[in-house]
C-alpha positions in Angstrom: 5.8 -14.4 -4.6 9.4 -14.4 -5.7 12.1 -14.4 -3.1 13.1 -10.7 -2.5 16.6 -11.3 -3.5 15.6 -12.7 -6.9 13.2 -9.9 -7.4 15.9 -7.3 -6.7 18.3 -9.1 -9.1 15.6 -9.0 -11.8 15.0 -5.3 -11.0 18.7 -4.4 -11.5 19.4 -6.7 -14.4 16.5 -5.7 -16.5 16.9 -2.0 -15.9 13.4 -1.8 -14.5 11.7 1.6 -14.2 9.8 0.8 -11.1 8.1 -1.7 -8.8 4.3 -1.9 -8.2 3.1 -3.9 -5.3 -0.7 -4.3 -4.9 -1.9 -5.5 -1.5 -5.5 -6.8 -1.1 -6.6 -7.1 2.6 -9.8 -8.8 3.7 -11.4 -8.9 7.2 -9.6 -5.8 8.4 -10.2 -4.3 11.8 -13.2 -2.0 11.0 -12.1 0.7 13.5 -8.7 1.1 11.8 -10.0 1.4 8.2 -12.6 4.0 9.2 -10.1 6.3 11.0 -8.3 8.9 8.8 -5.6 9.5 11.5 -4.9 5.8 11.6 -4.6 5.7 7.8 -2.2 8.7 7.9 -0.1 7.0 10.6 0.0 3.9 8.5 1.4 5.8 5.6 4.0 7.6 7.8 5.2 4.4 9.3 5.3 2.5 6.0 7.4 5.2 4.4 9.9 5.0 7.2 10.0 1.2 7.0 10.6 1.0 3.2 12.7 4.2 3.2 10.6 6.4 1.0 10.6 10.1 1.4 7.0 11.6 1.5 6.3 14.6 -0.6 3.5 16.7 1.0 0.8 15.5 3.3 -1.2 12.3 3.1 -4.6 13.0 1.5 -7.4 11.0 3.1 -11.0 11.5 1.8 -14.2 9.6 2.8 -16.6 9.3 0.0 -18.8 6.9 -2.1 -22.4 7.0 -2.9 -22.5 3.2 -3.6 -22.5 1.5 -0.2 -20.4 -1.4 -1.7 -17.4 0.9 -2.2 -18.0 3.7 0.3 -15.0 4.4 2.6 -11.8 6.3 2.7 -9.4 6.7 -0.2 -5.8 7.7 0.4 -3.0 9.1 -1.7 0.6 9.9 -0.7 3.1 11.3 -3.1 6.6 10.1 -2.5 9.8 11.4 -4.1 9.9 8.3 -6.3 6.2 8.0 -7.1 3.0 7.2 -5.2 1.3 5.2 -2.5 -2.5 5.0 -2.8 -5.3 2.9 -1.3 -9.0 2.4 -0.8 -10.7 1.1 2.3 -14.1 -0.4 1.7 -16.4 -0.1 4.8 -19.0 -2.7 3.7 -16.5 -5.5 3.2 -13.8 -4.4 5.7 -11.3 -4.7 2.9 -8.4 -2.5 1.9 -6.7 -2.2 -1.4 -3.2 -0.6 -1.3 -0.8 0.1 -4.2 2.9 1.1 -3.8 4.7 2.3 -6.8 8.3 3.4 -6.8 11.2 3.7 -9.2 13.3 3.0 -6.1 13.5 -0.6 -5.2 11.9 -1.6 -1.8 11.1 -5.0 -0.2 7.6 -5.6 -1.2 7.0 -8.5 1.3 8.1 -6.3 4.2 5.6 -3.6 3.0 2.8 -6.2 2.6 3.5 -7.9 6.0 3.5 -4.5 7.7 0.2 -3.5 6.0 -1.5 -6.7 7.0 -0.3 -6.3 10.6 -1.2 -2.6 10.7 -4.8 -3.1 9.6 -5.2 -6.4 11.5 -6.3 -8.2 8.3 -7.0 -11.9 8.5 -6.3 -12.5 4.8 -3.9 -10.9 2.3 -3.2 -11.3 -1.4 -0.1 -9.7 -2.9 0.6 -8.9 -6.6 3.7 -7.1 -8.0 4.7 -5.9 -11.3 8.1 -4.9 -12.5 7.5 -1.9 -14.9 9.9 -1.3 -17.7 
């Protein structure tokens, strides 16, 4: 991943609309990804950490007929866009997306996410959207 300062310079120089960070976590703590209250706590703490103002409550729904994808899905509107995620029970994986037209430190967000869900592996992708 690019150094955060270079990413911020690109963001400002290119008049970017928003930053999308996709965080893929593997080998998460199964108790945490199956706990709706823990997921809501994660969102609240993440928003404080990256200075995003939540709009409304965090929606966490458990569903999925296919065992491979069954688990909680989460959405949280923020004043500058949206945080969403899905937590797959069978593989103990989590897939989190943070999109905002306000710049934030994607590495801090990713590191916090990995630590919160106690994931052993993490992959991060980001996109600057024009």
